[in-house]
N, C-alpha and C positions, 0 to 999 in steps of 0.2 A: 504494500500499500504506499502510495507516494506521500512522504513527509513523516511516516513512522520512524521513530528513533529506535534503534535496536537496543536491547537490554545490555548487551556487551558494551556498546559506546557509552551508555549512561554510566556503566560501572567504571569504564576507563576514566571518564570525566571526574567521577567521584574520588576515584583512587588518586588522580594526579593532582587535584587542586588541594592545597593545603588550607584548611579552614581557618587557621590563625592568620595567614597572609590575608585571606579574602576579608575576613571580619576587621583586619587592621586598616583597610582601606577606608572604613566608616567609623571605627571606634579606637580609642587609644587603649591598647591593652597592656598590662604589666604582669609579669610572671609572678604567680603565686602558688609556690609548691609544685604539683603535677599540672595545675590549670593556669589559665590566664584570666585576669580580672579586668573589667572596665565598666563604665557607666553605660546602662542599658539605652540603646537608641530608639527603642519602642515606648518608653514612659519615663517620666520625670523622676529622678531619684537623687538623694543626696549622697548616699553610701552605695559605692559600686556593688552590684549584685549579679552582673552580667558574666557569666562563666563560660570559658571555651576551653575544650580539651583537644590537644593535638593528636594524641594517640588514639583516641576514640573518634576523633572527627566529628564532635558534636558540640552544640552550644546550648545553653539554658539560662534564663533569667530568674533567679529565686525570688524577685520581686513580683513581676507581672506574670511570669509562667511561660513566656514564649520560649520556644526551643525547637531544634532540629539539627539538620545538616546543612552543608553548603547550599543546596538547592532551596530548602525552605527559608534560608536566611536571605538570600537573594530575592526570593519571591516576596517575602514580606517587606524588606527595605526599599526595594525598588519597584515594587507593585507589579511583578512579573508573574505570568503563568509558568507551570512547571516546564512545559517544552520551551519557553522563553528562556527561563534560567539555565537550562541545559545548553541551549545554542549559544548563549551568551558566554557561558564558562568554556564551551569547546571552542568558540572563536578565539578566546585569550590563549588557550592551548595549541591550536593549530590543529585541532581533531576535526577531520571531515565529517559532516553529518548529511543524510539525505535531505534534499531540498523539501521544504515543509509545505502543507497546504494551508491557505488562510480562508477565513471566512470573507465575505464581500467587505464587510465593516473593517475586519482586521487588515485585509489587505490595502484598503484605501488608506488607513491611518498609518500603516507601516510604510507605504509608498511615499505617501506625503512628507512623512518625518526624514526618510532617506533622501528625497529631493531637496529639502530644505538643508540637510547637513551637506549635501555634495555642492548646492549652489553657494553655501557659505565658505566652503572649502576652496572651491575655484575662485571665488571672490578675494579671499585672505592671499591666495598665492599671486593673483593678479595685482593686488595693492603692494605686495612685498617687491614684486618684480618691477612695478613702476617707481618705487623709491629708489632704486638704483639706476634709472634712466635720466636723461637730460630733464625731463618734466618734473621729476622728483628732486631736483637739485636743491629747491627751496627748503624741502622737507628734510634732506639730509644736512643742510646748513642749520637748520633750527635744532635738529638732535645733537649736532656737534657743539653748538652753544650751550645746550643744556648738559653737556659732558657724558652722554650716554655712550658707553663702549659698544663697538659693533656686535659682540658676542651677546649683549643684552637685547639689541635691536633684533637680532636673529631669533633669539630665544622666544621672545614674545611676538615674533611675526609681525613686527611693526610695518606699515606700508604707507603708501600715498595714493589718494584719489585725484587723479589729474583734473584740470579745469575742464570745462565743455560738459555737454549735456548727454554725450552717448558712449564715452570711453568704456565703461564697464558693460554696458548695454550690448555694444557690439562685440565686445569680447565673449560674451556669454552666448550670443548667436554663433559665433564662430565655433564654440565648444559644444554646439548643439544641445544647449540648456534652454529649456522652455522659459519665455520671459515672465509667465505667469507665476512660477516658482520663485523667482527673484522678487516679484512684486510681493509675494506671499511673506518672504523672508524679509521685507523691508528696504531691500537694496534698490529697488526701482520704484518710481512713482508713476502710476497710470494717468495717461492724458485723457482729455476728452474724445480724441479721434481714434482711440483703441491702441495707441503706441504708449510708449513708457520712457521716462528719463531718468538718469542717474540721480539718487538722493544725495549722495556724498560727492562733492565736487571742491577740489582745491584744498583738501584737508589731509592732514596727518591721520593715518588710521591704526585704530588699536583693536584687534580681534578680541572679543569676549568669549571665553571657553566655559564649557560646563565642567563638572567635577572629573569627568573622564577625558577631557581634552578636546573635545569636539567644539568647533567654532560655531556659537549659536546666535551672535549678535556682532556689531560693530559699535565703537565710539569714534568719533571724528573731531579734531581740532583744526580750527581754520588757520591757514597759514597767510599772515598779512592781515588786512582789513576786512571786516564782515561780521555778521551776527547770523546764528548764535554762535558764540566762541566755541562751544562743544555741542555736537549734535550726536544723539544716540539712536540706534535703530528702534522702530516701535515695538511693541509685544508681537509675538507670533506663536505658532504651536510649539516652536523650541525655546523661545525666551520670553520670560515673564519677570518685569522689574521687580526687584527686592528679593528674588530667590536666589540670587548669584553672588560670588564675590569675586573680583577681578584678581587674577593670580593664585586663586586658592589651589587650583589643579596643579600648579608648579610647585606650591609650597608644602604639599603633604608630607614629603620626607622629612624636611627640615623642622616641621612642626612636631613631628613625632621625636625627632633628636632633641629639640630644646624644649619641648613640653609646654610651649606657648605659642600663641599667635598674636603678632603685632597687627592692630587694625589701623588702617589710615583712610583717607577719604579719596584722593584723587589717583588718575593714571600715574602722573609724574611723581607722586609722593612714593608709590609703590616701586616704580622703576628706577628712582633714586636710590632707594635701599637696596634693591637688587644689584645696582651698579656698584655700590659699596661693599657688597659681600653679605648682606642682610637677607635671607632667603625665607624665614619664616614669617612672612607678612602678606597681607591681602587688602583690597581696597574695596569700599562700599559703593563706588561710582557715584559719589557725591549724594546719595540718598541717606535718608534716616535709617538707622539699622532696624531691620524687621525680625519678627519671630521666625520666619523661615530661615533667614540668614544665621540667626543664633543658634537654631536647631542644627542647621548644616555644620557650623563650627564645632558644636559639641559632639559631632562624631570624631573629631580629631583631637580635641582637647578641651579640657575643663578650665583652662587658665589662658587670659587674654590681657593685653595691654592695649589701651585705647587712646589714641592721640585726639586730643581736643583743642579747639581755640579757647582763648579766655573771653570772647565776646559774649554777648547775649545769645546768639545763635549757638556757640558752643556748650554754653551752660544748659540751654534747652535740649540739645542732643544728648548731653551727658545725662539728664533726667531721663529721657526716654530709653536709652540704653540700660541704664542701671536697673529700671524694672524688669526689664527682659533677662538680665543676668542673674538677678536675685531670684526671679522665679524658678530658674532652671539650677539654682545651687553652684553657679559658677564663680570661679575666683577672677574678678577684674580689677585691673589697675588703671589710673588715669595718668596719662602721660600729657604733661602741659610743658612744651619746650619754652627755653628762655626768649624773652623778648617778643613773644607771639609769633615765632617762626614755625612755618609748616615743615613737615619732615624732609620734603625735597630740598629747601633751601638750608636748613640745619646741617643734613648729613653732607651735602655738597660743599658747605663752608668748613665743617669742623670735622667730618670724617665719621668712620664706623665706630671707633672706639668711644668717642665723645657721645655718640647717639645711643649706644648700648649702656653707657653709665646713666644716661637719662632714664632708660628702661628700668635698670636696677634701681634707681632712686625713686621711681614712681610709687605714689601712695595708693594704697587700697581705694577703690572708687567710692566706697562708703565714706572713708575718711575725708576725701576731698569733698565730696559732696556736703558733708556736716561742716567743714571748715571754710569753704569757698562759696557756698551757695546758701544754704539756709542759716549760717552763722554770720552773715554779714549785715544783718538788719541793725538800723542805728537808732530806731525808736520801737516803742511797744507795738504800734500798727504793723510795721515791717516785720518784726518777729513773730507776731500772731499769723501773718500771712505765710511766713515760712513754715509755721508749725502745721498749718493746714496743709501746705503742699507736701510735708514730710510724711503726714500720717499714711497715705496710700503705699508710699515706699517701704514704710516700717512693717505694714501689714503684709507685704509682698514678699518679705523675707521667708525662705521656706524653713530655715533651721531656727527652732525655738531659742537655742542659746545665743545665735548671732543676733536674733531680732532683740532679745533681752539687752545685749551689750549696746546695740545701735540705740535703743530707748535711753539708756543711761547716759550716753555721750550726748543725744540731742537734748536731754533734760538739762544737763550741765551746761551745755552751749548757750541754750536758750534762757536759762534760769527759770524753768518751770518745775512744778512738783512732777517726780517721776511716777508716783501712784496715779496720778490723774492722767498722764500720758498713757500709763498702762491701761486704763479704764477705756479710754477713746480708741486704742489700738484693738483691745479685745472686741469692742462693739463692731469694728469693722471686719476683724477676723472671722468671728464666730459664724456669720451666715456665708462667708466666702469658702472657707475651709471644710473640705469633706474629711472624714476620719483618716483617709489615706490619699496620697498623691497617685496612687495607682489607678490605671484604667478599671472600669467595672468589669468584674468577671462574674459570669453566670454561676449559680449554685451549682455544685457538682456532687455526685455520690462519693460515698467512702471507698477507697481503693485498699484492698487487704495488703497490708505491707509485707507479710511474710510470703504470700503467693507471689507478689511483685518482685521480691528479692529473688524467688527461684527463677523467675522468667528471665531477670537480668543475668543470673549465672548461667543459664541455659544458652542465651545469646552469646555471653563470653566464651564459652567452651562447648563446641558441638558434642564432644563425648558425653557431657553432662546430660544434654539433651536427649541423646540416644538412650542413656542410662534411666532417664524419666520415663521414656517410651517403654522400655522393657519392663520397669517396675509398674506400669500404669498409674503413675502418681497424679496425672492430670485428672483422673477420675475422682480423687479427692478434693480437687478445687471446689470452693463455695461459690466463686464468681465465674458465671458463664463467660462474660467478656475475657477474663483472664485465662480460662481454660481454652477458649477459642484461639487467643493469642499464644498460648504455649503449643497448641496443635500445629499452628503455622510455623513455629520455630523449630519444633520437631520435623516437620516436613522440609523445610529448609535445610536442616543438618544433614538430611540424608544424601544432600549433594557432595561433590567431591571438595569444594571450597568452603571455608568457614563462614559463619554468619557474622555480619558486621552491624552494630547497632546503627551507625550512621545510615546503613542501607536499610535496615530493617524499620527504622522509626518512621519512614513515609508511610508504611502499611498500617500503622496504628491510628484508627479513626477517632477512638474515644479520646477527647482532648485531655481529661483528667488523667487517664492511664498514661498517655503520652507524657504529661507533664512529670508525673511521678516516676516514670521510668527513667526520664532524664535526669531527675533529681538524684534517683538512688544510684545511677551510674556515676554521676559526678561526685557524690558524696562518699562512694565507697573506697576504702582505703586499697593498698597493695601488698596484702600479706603474703608470705611464702606459700609454696604449693601446699605443704601439709597443713597448714591453718586453713587455706581456702577449701580443701577437701573436708576439713572437720565442720567448717561453717556450712557448706553444701549438705553434708550429712545430717547436721543438726536441724537444718531447714526442712529436709525431706521429712525428718522423724516428727517435727512439730506439725506439718501439714497432715502427716497420716494419724497422729494421735488425736488431732481435733476431729478429723473424719469419724475415727472409731468411737470417740466420745459422743458425738451427734448420732451415730448410729445406735449406740447402746441407749442413749436417753430416748431415741424414738421407740426403741423396742420395749423399754420399760413402760412407756406410756401405753403403748399397744397391749402389752401383757396385762396391765392393770385393767384396761377396758375389757379384754377378753375374760378376765377372772370375775369382774362385776356382771358380765353377761352369762357366766356359767359355761362358756364354750371351751371344754376341755381339750378339744382336738387342736383348736388353734393356739391354746396355750401351750400345748407340747411342741407345736411347730415353732413358735416364737422362743422357747427355752432352747430348742436345739439351735436355732439361728444365733442366739446369743452366745450360746457356748462355742460354735463355729468361729464366730467373730473373735472371742477371746483367744481361741487357739491360733487363729490366723495373725493376729496383732502380735502375739507372743513370738511366732515364728519370724515375722518380718522384722521385729526388733532385735532378733538374735538372742 
């Protein structure tokens, strides 16, 4: 069947992808014993509980319950179907897969996205080439005046959009690209006569990339006179303003190394830092920081240093961003450079080391806010207004201890009673906060921990699964769902290759069992073989003993009823069955 992905190809992808490497593209992980720990990308949490195991190739969040293997992680975080996740990972590995079938809707969406990616890629290459021609001499001269090294220009694919109305349009036609796709990408502007003209003309071009390095939009700076000074692509199927950060795709490795992200405002702020050798930086593209951008940052680090101006606009931006960082429990520092300089000017004049010194000296965002924003009131009215402005920020601090510390400092700075301040904050917090920051989880049934533990041991060792089959232990299970799962493990163990939890977990449909199985596997220690065998034997014995107890209890109830009814034949049969079970249990337990 066309589009069908053979099981052996799926297994090859699963075996060759390292889940730690994959998850690290989205989450900052730290080694913790046999596992890796990080903040869950699927819910807000203060203490990292997102656990990844390289040996078993699984992940699980002990907070919200999300878990699975490389495929389920990609499906969840990038909103992919299972086939899409397999094909995406296969593409990264260079594993050839059969061409897939699309529904008409999927094909239309896929083709549209691919068309926009292609037209942006071709446009970026065209602009980069134009920068090196005579037409781009003004752009090159401008970059030289800004002191940008050629390596930085090349790395960020900077380019030049020539003067005139048809330069890119005609190039796209020569490349056999439909002009309607360029219009959809915002590169061309349609005219009333059915034709189109270039949106960007006489501008230095900055390709904007998504987190995977695909060009999704452009920014253009005018060379010479003209307005607007900066012109950005309109929103499209690829690009939504406020969801991306300029340079983040290239900063990921540096962020992991330095464990922090420096956030700047504009293109040249970022490029100047890269030019000086500071790579753990990204730019907001001149917009106020958004929730989507903060969530994107949080995939890679929980520590940020944000550059601000000291004017009213800078203080307003500080207030907006502080609430976003506080809600997500992130550590944020406020970087205010001397004499109100922006990062571009400062690093170009004073160099990398001086800039990094400013980063190291930067105060926590909360401290800066207290000292420089709400603490500057000169009279009672100004301080009252500052207190009213501070209340939502205090209420937004996720960690109670930090919230209490913030309240004490605000009370001291403004000269107000801390008890009254606490009352006001409590009044705001109470209706806002649910008992947990976790997403709502449906009520679930109880999973028998002993039976679940045996299932895990069967998955980890196929010989144990076959031993369970020979001893008919699954017949003693009280949970039909776990019994069915155990039968699947037994069936799987009959194959030549071993069962792997990372592969098997996709077959577990019951969400509660899935969560508990992952928890059990990640929490289990690594005892020696003798101890593992003893634990296995004890677990089997407990399951059997419980089954025999239940059977004996049932027989006692039935025997009592038979005696009350005076049915001597039934009494004899039940007594015989009771004795048979006693002997059977004795023999099994040796």
